C-alpha positions as CSV (number, residue, x, y, z in Angstrom):
1,M,70.1,-27.2,6.3
2,L,70.8,-30.0,8.5
3,G,74.2,-29.5,9.9
4,G,75.4,-26.6,11.7
5,G,79.2,-26.8,10.7
6,Q,80.8,-24.2,8.3
7,L,79.2,-25.0,5.5
8,A,76.1,-23.9,6.8
9,R,78.1,-21.0,8.4
10,M,78.8,-19.8,5.0
11,M,75.4,-20.2,3.4
12,V,74.0,-17.4,5.7
13,P,75.1,-13.9,3.8
14,P,73.9,-15.2,0.0
15,A,70.6,-16.6,2.0
16,V,70.3,-13.1,3.6
17,A,71.3,-11.4,-0.2
18,L,68.6,-13.7,-1.7
19,G,65.8,-12.6,0.3
20,V,65.9,-16.5,1.8
21,H,65.1,-17.5,5.5
22,L,67.7,-20.1,6.1
23,R,66.9,-22.3,9.0
24,V,69.6,-24.5,10.5
25,L,69.5,-27.6,12.5
26,A,72.8,-27.5,14.8
27,D,73.7,-30.0,17.6
28,T,74.7,-27.2,20.1
29,P,74.5,-23.0,20.5
30,D,78.2,-23.3,19.7
31,D,77.7,-25.1,16.2
32,S,79.3,-22.4,13.8
33,A,76.2,-21.7,12.1
34,A,74.1,-21.4,15.3
35,Q,76.2,-18.6,15.8
36,V,74.7,-16.4,13.2
37,A,71.6,-18.0,11.5
38,T,68.1,-19.1,13.0
39,T,68.7,-22.4,14.9
40,V,66.8,-25.5,16.2
41,L,68.7,-27.4,18.4
42,G,68.9,-31.4,18.3
43,A,70.9,-34.0,16.1
44,A,70.3,-35.1,12.5
45,A,69.9,-38.5,13.4
46,D,67.1,-37.8,15.3
47,V,63.7,-38.2,13.4
48,D,61.8,-36.2,15.6
49,A,64.1,-33.0,15.9
50,V,64.9,-33.3,11.8
51,L,60.7,-33.2,11.1
52,A,60.3,-30.0,13.9
53,A,63.4,-28.4,12.3
54,A,62.0,-29.0,8.8
55,D,58.3,-28.3,9.4
56,G,56.9,-25.4,7.3
57,A,60.1,-25.1,4.9
58,A,59.9,-25.1,1.2
59,V,63.4,-27.5,0.6
60,V,65.5,-28.9,2.8
61,T,69.6,-29.5,2.2
62,F,72.5,-30.3,4.1
63,D,75.7,-29.3,5.7
64,H,77.3,-32.9,5.7
65,E,75.9,-36.4,4.0
66,H,76.0,-38.1,7.4
67,V,72.0,-38.4,7.6
68,P,70.7,-41.6,8.1
69,G,68.5,-43.2,5.8
70,D,65.4,-43.6,7.7
71,V,65.6,-40.3,8.7
72,L,65.7,-39.1,4.5
73,A,62.8,-41.6,4.2
74,A,61.0,-39.8,7.1
75,L,61.3,-36.7,5.5
76,E,60.3,-37.7,1.8
77,A,57.3,-39.3,3.6
78,T,56.0,-35.8,4.4
79,G,55.8,-34.6,1.2
80,M,59.0,-32.7,1.8
81,A,61.5,-31.3,-0.8
82,V,64.8,-32.9,0.1
83,R,67.7,-31.9,-2.0
84,P,70.0,-33.5,-3.0
85,G,67.3,-36.6,-3.1
86,P,68.2,-40.1,-0.6
87,A,68.7,-41.9,-3.9
88,A,71.7,-39.5,-4.8
89,L,73.0,-38.7,-1.2
90,H,73.4,-42.3,-1.2
91,H,76.3,-42.4,-3.2
92,A,78.2,-39.9,-1.5
93,Q,77.2,-41.5,2.3
94,D,78.9,-45.0,1.0
95,K,82.1,-45.2,-0.9
96,L,81.4,-48.8,-2.6
97,Q,77.9,-47.7,-4.1
98,M,79.8,-44.5,-5.5
99,R,82.2,-46.8,-7.2
100,R,79.6,-48.9,-8.1
101,A,77.8,-46.4,-10.0
102,L,80.8,-44.9,-11.3
103,T,82.1,-47.5,-12.9
104,D,78.7,-48.4,-14.1
105,L,78.5,-45.4,-16.4
106,G,82.2,-46.1,-17.6
107,L,83.6,-43.2,-15.9
108,P,87.7,-43.9,-14.9
109,V,87.9,-44.6,-11.6
110,P,91.0,-46.5,-9.7
111,S,91.1,-49.8,-10.0
112,W,88.8,-51.0,-6.7
113,A,87.4,-53.9,-4.9
114,E,85.1,-55.0,-1.8
115,V,87.3,-56.7,0.3
116,A,86.2,-58.4,3.1
117,D,89.3,-59.7,5.2
118,L,93.0,-59.2,5.5
119,D,93.8,-61.9,3.2
120,A,91.8,-60.2,0.4
121,L,93.4,-57.0,1.2
122,R,97.0,-58.9,0.9
123,A,95.4,-60.4,-2.1
124,F,94.6,-56.9,-4.0
125,A,98.0,-55.5,-3.1
126,A,100.0,-58.2,-4.4
127,E,97.5,-57.9,-7.8
128,H,98.3,-53.5,-7.6
129,G,102.3,-53.8,-7.7
130,G,101.9,-54.5,-3.5
131,R,100.6,-51.3,-2.4
132,A,96.6,-50.5,-2.0
133,V,94.6,-47.8,-0.4
134,L,91.8,-49.3,2.5
135,K,88.9,-47.3,2.9
136,T,85.6,-47.4,5.0
137,P,83.0,-46.9,2.8
138,R,81.0,-45.0,5.9
139,G,82.0,-41.7,7.6
140,G,85.4,-41.1,6.4
141,Y,86.7,-37.4,5.6
142,D,90.1,-35.5,5.1
143,G,92.1,-38.4,5.7
144,K,90.1,-40.5,8.1
145,G,89.1,-43.8,7.5
146,V,91.7,-44.0,4.9
147,L,94.8,-46.5,5.2
148,V,97.9,-47.0,2.4
149,V,98.9,-50.6,3.3
150,G,102.2,-52.2,1.2
151,A,105.7,-51.6,0.5
152,S,106.9,-48.0,-0.9
153,G,109.9,-47.2,-2.5
154,G,111.4,-50.2,-2.3
155,A,110.9,-49.9,2.0
156,P,110.2,-52.7,3.8
157,D,106.4,-53.5,4.1
158,P,105.1,-51.5,7.3
159,E,103.5,-54.3,8.9
160,D,102.2,-52.3,11.9
161,R,99.7,-50.8,9.1
162,W,98.5,-54.3,7.8
163,Q,98.0,-54.8,11.8
164,T,95.9,-51.7,11.5
165,A,93.9,-53.0,9.0
166,A,93.0,-56.1,10.7
167,S,91.1,-53.7,13.3
168,W,89.8,-52.2,10.7
169,F,88.1,-55.4,9.5
170,D,87.5,-56.7,13.1
171,R,85.5,-53.3,13.8
172,A,83.7,-54.0,9.9
173,A,82.2,-57.3,11.6
174,G,82.1,-59.3,8.4
175,S,81.0,-56.2,6.0
176,P,83.6,-55.4,3.3
177,L,85.9,-52.4,3.0
178,L,86.9,-51.2,0.1
179,A,90.2,-51.5,-1.4
180,E,91.6,-49.2,-4.2
181,E,95.1,-49.1,-6.2
182,V,97.4,-46.5,-5.2
183,V,97.1,-44.2,-8.1
184,P,100.2,-42.4,-9.9
185,F,98.9,-39.2,-10.1
186,V,100.5,-36.0,-11.4
187,R,98.4,-33.9,-9.2
188,E,95.1,-34.0,-7.2
189,L,92.0,-31.3,-9.0
190,A,88.9,-30.6,-8.0
191,V,85.8,-29.8,-10.3
192,L,82.5,-28.1,-8.9
193,V,79.2,-28.3,-10.9
194,A,75.6,-27.3,-9.7
195,R,72.6,-28.3,-10.8
196,S,68.9,-27.5,-10.6
197,P,65.9,-29.9,-10.4
198,S,65.0,-28.4,-13.9
199,G,68.2,-29.8,-15.4
200,Q,70.0,-26.8,-15.8
201,V,74.0,-27.1,-14.6
202,A,76.7,-25.0,-14.4
203,I,80.8,-25.6,-13.7
204,W,83.1,-23.6,-12.4
205,P,86.8,-23.8,-13.8
206,V,88.9,-26.9,-12.8
207,A,90.4,-26.3,-9.5
208,Q,94.0,-27.6,-8.5
209,T,93.8,-29.1,-5.0
210,L,96.9,-29.9,-2.5
211,Q,96.4,-32.5,0.2
212,V,98.6,-32.2,3.4
213,D,98.1,-35.0,5.4
214,G,94.5,-36.2,4.0
215,V,93.5,-32.6,4.7
216,C,93.3,-29.8,2.3
217,R,95.9,-27.4,2.2
218,E,95.3,-25.0,-0.6
219,V,93.2,-24.3,-3.6
220,V,94.2,-22.4,-7.1
221,A,91.5,-22.2,-9.6
222,P,92.0,-22.6,-12.4
223,A,94.4,-25.4,-12.3
224,P,97.6,-24.1,-13.4
225,G,98.9,-25.3,-16.9
226,L,95.7,-27.5,-17.5
227,D,95.3,-28.8,-20.8
228,D,92.1,-27.6,-22.1
229,D,91.1,-31.4,-23.2
230,L,91.7,-32.5,-19.8
231,A,89.6,-29.7,-18.2
232,G,87.1,-30.3,-20.6
233,E,87.0,-34.2,-19.9
234,A,86.9,-33.3,-16.0
235,A,83.9,-31.0,-16.4
236,T,82.1,-33.6,-18.5
237,T,82.8,-36.1,-16.1
238,A,80.9,-34.0,-12.7
239,A,77.9,-32.9,-15.5
240,T,77.8,-37.2,-16.5
241,I,77.8,-37.9,-12.5
242,A,75.3,-34.7,-11.4
243,G,72.9,-36.1,-14.3
244,A,73.2,-39.4,-14.0
245,L,73.0,-39.2,-10.5
246,D,69.8,-37.1,-10.4
247,V,72.2,-34.5,-7.8
248,T,70.3,-31.0,-6.9
249,G,72.4,-28.6,-5.4
250,V,76.1,-28.4,-5.7
251,M,78.8,-31.7,-5.9
252,A,82.2,-31.5,-6.0
253,V,83.8,-34.3,-8.2
254,E,87.7,-34.5,-6.9
255,G,90.2,-36.5,-9.1
256,F,93.5,-37.3,-10.2
257,E,95.2,-36.2,-13.1
258,V,96.6,-39.2,-14.0
259,A,99.8,-39.4,-16.7
260,V,99.3,-42.1,-19.4
261,P,102.2,-42.8,-21.6
262,G,101.7,-41.8,-25.3
263,R,98.4,-40.7,-24.9
264,A,96.7,-37.2,-23.5
265,P,96.3,-37.2,-19.9
266,R,93.1,-38.3,-17.9
267,F,91.1,-37.6,-14.8
268,V,90.3,-40.3,-12.6
269,V,87.7,-39.5,-10.2
270,N,88.5,-40.0,-6.7
271,E,85.5,-38.8,-4.2
272,L,81.7,-37.1,-4.1
273,A,80.5,-34.8,-2.3
274,M,77.4,-33.6,-2.6
275,R,77.1,-30.2,-1.1
276,P,79.4,-27.1,-0.8
277,H,83.5,-28.1,-0.5
278,N,86.3,-26.9,0.7
279,S,87.4,-27.5,-2.9
280,G,85.0,-24.3,-3.8
281,H,86.1,-21.9,-1.2
282,W,87.7,-20.1,-3.4
283,T,84.1,-19.0,-5.3
284,I,83.4,-17.0,-2.6
285,D,85.6,-13.9,-3.5
286,G,87.2,-15.5,-6.7
287,S,84.1,-16.3,-8.7
288,V,80.8,-14.2,-9.8
289,T,78.5,-16.5,-7.9
290,S,79.6,-18.5,-5.0
291,Q,79.3,-22.2,-4.3
292,F,76.9,-21.3,-1.6
293,E,74.6,-18.7,-3.6
294,Q,74.6,-21.4,-6.0
295,H,73.5,-24.2,-3.9
296,L,70.7,-22.1,-2.7
297,R,69.9,-21.3,-6.1
298,A,70.0,-25.2,-7.5
299,V,68.1,-26.4,-4.5
300,L,65.2,-23.8,-4.9
301,D,65.3,-24.1,-8.6
302,L,65.7,-20.5,-9.4
303,P,68.0,-19.8,-12.3
304,L,71.7,-20.7,-11.6
305,G,74.5,-17.8,-11.2
306,D,77.3,-16.7,-13.4
307,V,80.6,-19.1,-12.6
308,R,83.1,-17.0,-14.3
309,A,86.1,-16.3,-12.3
310,R,86.8,-12.8,-11.0
311,A,90.6,-12.3,-11.8
312,P,93.2,-14.2,-13.9
313,W,94.1,-16.4,-10.5
314,T,92.7,-16.8,-7.2
315,V,94.5,-18.8,-4.2
316,M,92.5,-20.4,-1.4
317,V,94.5,-21.5,2.0
318,N,93.4,-23.2,4.9
319,V,93.8,-21.9,8.4
320,L,93.9,-24.9,10.6
321,G,94.5,-24.6,14.3
322,G,97.5,-25.0,16.0
323,E,98.5,-23.8,19.7
324,H,97.7,-20.3,19.1
325,P,94.3,-19.3,20.2
326,D,94.4,-15.4,19.8
327,L,93.0,-15.5,16.4
328,Y,91.1,-11.9,16.7
329,H,94.5,-9.8,16.6
330,S,96.4,-12.5,14.5
331,Y,93.7,-11.4,11.6
332,L,93.8,-7.7,12.8
333,H,97.5,-8.2,11.8
334,V,96.8,-9.9,8.4
335,M,94.0,-7.2,7.3
336,A,96.2,-4.7,7.9
337,H,99.6,-5.9,6.5
338,D,97.6,-7.1,3.1
339,P,94.1,-5.4,2.8
340,G,93.5,-7.6,-0.6
341,V,93.5,-10.5,1.5
342,K,90.0,-12.1,2.6
343,V,89.9,-14.0,6.0
344,H,87.0,-16.0,6.8
345,L,86.8,-17.8,10.2
346,Y,84.1,-19.9,11.1
347,G,83.9,-19.3,14.9
348,K,85.5,-22.6,16.0
349,S,87.8,-23.5,18.7
350,V,91.3,-23.8,18.2
351,R,92.7,-27.6,18.2
352,P,95.9,-28.2,16.7
353,G,95.1,-29.5,13.0
354,R,91.5,-28.5,13.1
355,K,89.9,-26.4,9.9
356,I,89.0,-22.9,12.0
357,G,89.2,-20.7,8.8
358,H,90.4,-20.2,5.2
359,V,91.8,-17.2,3.4
360,T,91.5,-15.9,-0.2
361,V,93.2,-13.4,-2.7
362,H,92.9,-13.4,-6.1
363,G,94.7,-11.5,-8.8
364,D,97.0,-11.9,-12.1
365,D,100.2,-13.0,-10.5
366,L,100.1,-16.1,-9.2
367,D,103.4,-16.5,-7.4
368,D,102.6,-13.5,-5.6
369,L,98.8,-14.7,-4.6
370,L,100.5,-18.2,-3.1
371,E,102.8,-16.2,-0.9
372,R,100.4,-13.9,0.4
373,A,97.8,-16.3,0.8
374,R,100.1,-18.8,2.6
375,H,101.7,-15.9,4.7
376,A,98.6,-15.3,5.9
377,A,97.0,-18.3,7.0
378,D,100.2,-19.1,8.8
379,Y,100.6,-16.0,10.8
380,I,97.0,-16.2,11.7
381,C,97.6,-20.6,13.3
382,G,100.7,-18.9,14.5
383,T,103.2,-20.8,12.8
384,I,104.9,-17.5,12.1
385,T,104.8,-14.4,14.1
386,S,106.0,-11.8,11.2
């Protein structure tokens, strides 16, 4: 596995259960996965380090999408099975390429355009209610590389945002950026799909996600009150993307539920992640087969596991770093206070706003589960003290 972050770390328990030997390429011995897995130290951008780490492996897969094309090409040239393959992964690495592909497939996406300068961005915004979302095609995540420009709710146009946009174009040095409409969504949804090289597909229940300042705060599965037709549309969209782009492994399709006057609501695709994803952490405790076990099954072309939920509801809340570094005594309190809450910490040092873990709880009473999961996450990060 290229990358030693928390996703690789959470891949270790199912690998052990399946009898799979998992080797991780990590940047440092302190990386999340390096603390618990067989590790080779090196950068995912270093061809020699990647080839050395992959030597003798049956399959190479990823903890993140930020692996340069020349590294992927060098891996494929050795005859190594790379899953997902470079052609598929390119759509998760480059948002412009992703938008082109989804548009060509006729799937619902926000209105978008390639923009090369500030004038083009202003023109796009003027055509879409005076507002626009500007995105860097590569490298953005958790709200990074995303900027909303234009007037909001009748308020004056914040010119400093336009100045920030101008600096982005300067850094891009002539390469186009992605402009999108500001979608008036009802809520955000996420669909996890797994696909194997032999074409087997499995899709978990559609989940509802809550983003705060561009970072996922909590996930509820299944999405409360989701119309069956809309759930089917979202699942079909995810399966279509996985098949058309030849995805192998787990892919997350993040999107919006959009109200359409006089018609049924629509699922509009926003982002793709071709790896296990934050929106699927609930599956570790809440599904018969977790996204991490399923990813291993899929890339190794093993029969896929059952994706049914274990309970009517599962809630996952991310634990974000605050001013409280003593996680050990915090989660001792949480375990004693509520034995039904599952705590997952990533072995990371605490920094404000950093994802350092998550908690999950499942059962029959959604309001009770939300209160318990939020309390546990807030206590661990130090937001509350009782």
